N, C-alpha and C positions, 0 to 999 in steps of 0.2 A: 609672594604671599601664599601662606599655607592655610587651608580651611579644613578643619577636622570634622569628619562625619562619624557619629557614634552609631554603629550597627551591631545587632546581636552577634556575639562571638560564638563560633562553633569550632571544635577541635580540628575539623577537617577543612575549614574555610581557608582559602588562599588570601593572604594579606596583599592588598593592592594599593597603589597610588593612582589617582586620576590626574590627567594632564589636559589643559585647555590652552588655546592660543587666541589672544585678543589682538586684532588688527584694526586699522581704521575702518574697515568694512564691517567688523563685528565688535561692537562696543563691549567693554569689560563686564558691565552688569548683565548683558545678554549671555556672555560666556559663563558667568557665575551661575545663572539660572540653568544653563545647559549642563553644567557640571553637576548640579543638584539632581537633575534628571538622570544623568549618567550614573550617579550613585545609586539611584533606585534600580537601574538596569543591572548594575553590578550586584546589588543585593538579591535581585531576582535570580541571577546566575549562580549565587551561592558564595560570593566573595565578601570579605570583610574590608571595608574601605578605611584605611589608616589615615590618609592625608590626600590633599589635592594641591596642585600647582597650576597657576595661570601665568603664562609668559606673554609679555607685550612685545610685539614685533610689527614692523611695517608689512611684512609678508612672510609666509612660511619659508624656512631654510630648506634648500633642495636636498641636503644631505641628512640633517638631523631634525627637521621640522621646527624644533624650538631653538635651534642654534647649538653649536658645539659647547659653548660655555654653560648654557642652561642644562644641556644633556650631561655634562660632567657633574654638575651640581646634583642632578637627579640620580646619577650613579652613586654618589656619596650617600645620599639620603636612603637609597635602597639598601645599601650595605649596613647603615646605622640602624635602620628600623626593621631589618630582616624581612624585606618585601619579596613576594614571590612573583608578582605580576604588575605590569604597568598598562593602563588603559587610556588611550588618547580619545578625545571627544570627536576628532575629525578623522576622515579616512587617510591612512598613510600610503604613500607609494611603496611598492615592494622594496626598493633600495633604502628608503628611510627606515622602514621597519627592521630590515636586516642590519643596518648600521647601529640602530639603537639597541638591538639585542646583543650585538657583539660588544658594545660599550658597557651596557648595564649588567650583562650576564644573567638576565631573567627574561621571561616571556614578555613580549610586547604585543598588545592587541589594539585595534582601533574600534571605533563605535560600531562599524559594520560587522566586524568579526564577532563582537560581543553579542549583537542582536541575533546574528546567525546561530551562535552557540545557544542562546535562550530558545530560539525556535526549534533547534535540534532536540533540546531537552524536553520540550513540551509537545512535540509532534506525536500524535497517538495513532491516527489512521494511516493506511497505506498512501492515500493521496497527500496528506500533510508531510509524511516522511519523504515521499518522492520529491515534493516541491522544495522542501528544505535542503535535501541533498543536492538537487540541481543548482539551487542558489549558492550553496557552499562551494561546489566544484567550479562554478563560474568565477567565484571570488578567489579561489585558491589557484586556478590555472596560471595566472601570471606570477604567482608567488611560489611556485614549485622550485625552490632554490635550496633544498635541504635545510630549511630553517630549523633552529633550535638544536642542531646536532652539536653545536659548540658548547652547549650547557652541560655542566657537570652533573646536575641532578636529573633524575628521570623525568621525561616530559609526560605531562598528564594534566588533568583538571580542566579549568575553563579555557575554551578555545580549541579543545582537542576532541570534541565529541563528533560522532559521525565519521565522514570520510577523512577528517583530519588525523585520525589515529593511524592511518596507513599511508599518509602522504609521502613519507620518506621512501617508500618502496614503489611509488607510483610515478610513472613518467607521463609527459604531456600527451603522448599518443593514447595511452590507456584512459587518461582522464577524458579526452575528447570522445573516445568510444563510449565511455560511461555516460557522458552528457547526452550523446545521441540516443542511447538506450533509454535514459530517463525522460527525454523529450517525447519519445515514441510512447512510453508508458503513460505519460500525462495526457497525450492525445487520446489514447484508448480510454482512460478514466473520464476524460471530458465527454467523449461520445456517450458513455454510459450515463453520466450525470445529465447530459442534455436530454436523453430519452426520459429520465425521471422528471426533469423539469417540464418536458412537453406534456406529461400526464397531469401536471399541476396548472396548466395554462388556463383552465376554465375559471380559476380563481384570480382575484386581484392579488398581486404580489408586492410585498413591501420588504425592505431590507434595513436593518439597524446598522448604521455606520457611525463612526466617531473615533475620537482619540482613545488610545488604550487606557483602561481603567476608568472610563467615563460612566460605567454602570449599565452597559448594553445587556450583558447576561442577566443581571438582576432584573432589568425591565422585562426581558424575555421570559424569565421564570414567573414574574408577577402576572404577566398577561396570559401565559399558556401552560404553566406548570411543566415547563420543558425539562427541568432538572439540570440546566446548564451549570457547569462549574463556576463558582464565584469565589475569587480570592483577591485580597488586597495586594496584588502583584501585577506587574506589567506583563501583557501577553499570557494571561492565565489560560486562555483557550485559543486554539488556532483553527479548529475545524468548524465549518459552518453548520449550525443547527437550524432546521426548518420545521415549523409546526403550524397546524391549522388553528386559526383563531376565529371564534364565532363572535360577531359584533351585534347581531340581531337576527330576527327571523329571516332566514334565507340570505343573510349577508355574511359571507365568509372571507377570510383573508389568510394567505400563506405568508407567514412572518419568518424572516431569516435573520439570524445573528451572524455577524461577520467578524473577521479578525480586526483588532484595533490598529489604528495608524499611530505614527509617532514622528517627531522631527527627524530629518535625515534618514528616513526609511530607505534601506538599500534598494537601488534600482533592480538588482537581480531578484530581490524578494518580490517586488511589485510584479515583475514579469512572470516569475514562477507561480505566484499566488493568484494569477488571473483566473485559474480554474476554480479556486475556492471563492474568489470574488465575483464569479459569474452570477451568483444570486443577486448581487448588487448591480452588476452590469445590465441584467435583464429585468430588474425590478420595475414595477409601475410607479413606485414611490420610494424615495430614500428618507428614512427617519434618522436625522442627524442628532445623536444623543451627546450632550455636553455636560461635563461636571462643572456646574456653575459656581461651586464652592472653591474651585481651584483658582489661585490668584492670577494665573495666566490663561484663563479659559478662552479669552478672546484670541490669543495666539494659537491655541489648540484648534479653534474654529478655522483659522486661516490655513493651518497645516492640513486639516481634513479636506478643505475646499481645494487646495492645491493638489492633493493626492487624487481626488475625484477627477480633476482636470487631466491628470496624467493617465488615468484610466479611461479618459474620453467619455465620462458620464457626468460632467459638471453641469450639463444643461437639463438634467432630469428634474422633475418636481421634487422639492425637498420640504419636509416638515421639520422645523427646528424645535428640539425638545431640550429645555434646560433642566437638568436633573440635579438631585441632591440639594433641593432648596432647604431641607431641614438642617443642613450643615452650615448655612450662611451665618456668620458671626453677627452681622449687622442686618437685622430684618428690614430696616428702613431702606436697604439697598434694593430690595425687591421692587419697590415702586420705580426707582430709577432704571432698573433693568427692564421692567415691563414697558417703560417709555422708549428705551433704546431698541428693544426687540418686540414691537407691538404684535407681530404675527406668531411669536413663539409660544409654546406651552411650557408652563413651569410646574414641575412635578417632583415627587420623591418616589422612586421605584422601590427603595428599601422599606419605606414607611407606607407605601401604597396611597400616597397623597395625590389627589386629582387624577387618578387613573381613569375614572369615569369620563371626565372631561376630555382626556386623551382619546378614549374610545369613540366619543361622540364626534370629535374633530376628524378622526380617521374615517368614520362612517360617512360624514359629509363629503369628504374628498372622494371616497369610493362611489357614492351615489351619483356624483357628477360625471363619473366615467361609465355608468351603466344605463341601459335602456330596458324597458319592459316590453316583451314580445309575446303575443298570444298565438298559439299554434293549435290548429284543429286536426285531429287524427281520427280517421275512420276506425271503428273497432278492430277491423281485420289488420290494421297497421299499428295497434297499440304497443306491439313489441318494439317500435322505434323510439319509445320513451327513453330507453337507456342511451341510445345514440344521441338524442337531442340533449340529454343531460350533460353530455360532454362539451356542449357549447356554453352552458350556463347553469344556473341553479333553478330548478323547477320549484317555484314558491307556492303554486296552487294547482290542483287537479279538479276539474269539473266533469262528472260522468253523466252523459245524456243517452237517450235511446240508441242513437246511431253514431255517436262520436264521443271522443274525449277531448276536452279543452285543457290545454296546458298554458299556464302563465309562467313565463321564463324570464329571469333577470340575466341579461347578457351584456358583457363588455361591449362598448360601442364599436371597437375595432373588429369584433367577431360577428356583428349583426348581419353583415352581408353574406358571410359564409353560412350562417344559419338560414338565411332567406334562400340561398341557392340550394342548400340541402333539402329544405322543405319542398321547394318547387320541383327539384329533380326526383326526389325519392318518394314524395307523397302524391303529388299531382300526376306523375307519370307511372304511379304504382310500381316503382322499382325499388327493390330492397338492396341496400348496400351499406357498408360501414362508412366511417368518416375518413 
């Protein structure tokens, strides 16, 4: 069966065929849906999808994944349709990729390689570029078999960004050395980021998580004027953006936008991006943004929940936000969805629908985590106000003849530290930092 996808043509776009495998464990209709998402990934990478093929087998073929007969058929179609690239929806073993390339005489990528290529193209900061290169090298290490040297045309385009450009000259020892260097670099970056986050700990922290293209960046911009890049493409942004958000008098929130998740997200990427995802790992609240207009949004919810479990943060408090309600074809579905997800918020970040209700819900959640503490400071100790402000937000100051009264909103988990500080540095007349 061949399914044609019409995607905007560009003179420099590589022409590709997508290939999926349906087994008793993965039903054909699921594979068709995954192929559609793979087409979006290919489009994001800059390819023109000419066709797609789905093969039915009891299990993957150890040599050619889809079997020798189907691989021969694929090679004929590649020749007839002037195809430059074949993309498989599943991860291929190095031997399978090598056999398919030798048979088809074109580049063969799997879903993991394609996602890594997209990440490499979109990485902007040193942190993101380091994380992507680390994931790429971990992926390439078992595949360093001088791939593509048998091709007559010059190697380039999708699947060759970043370290892939020099892989033919790189041996395993050099790759391992480079991996060790990148890991050390990431640890250094993480220490720097951890210090930055430590300075933000006085505030309640929330992280936007969700499937890629769910509208997280749009919501971030609507709430904070962050100026985050918004594109109708998968993985438009990779780097975490954090902004302070004011919810009310003395009630502040540090809100972070994180990289989107997707089906079959490569494990090397999850491992490498733990530094970027630290904002989610350390957050007090996860705001799970869902594109409710997507026909498979419930599956997207499951993918995100599974990824959160892989990051070992599946037990954190989560606020489910069903976004893009303005795009629902059948408005009557809204009632059914509200019944199915009674605790969820229904919003449109793009149209700024129900954002005030969103802010009120987040305010309620935050207020449940805060306590109000009153601190009395003798005038000769008034300089300690700045130190006390590091524990929480001073929402009121009362000046009397011999003392200053501070009313401080403090996270519950910080109240004991504040009490110890006040007792040690005020009652004992000892001046010190935190």
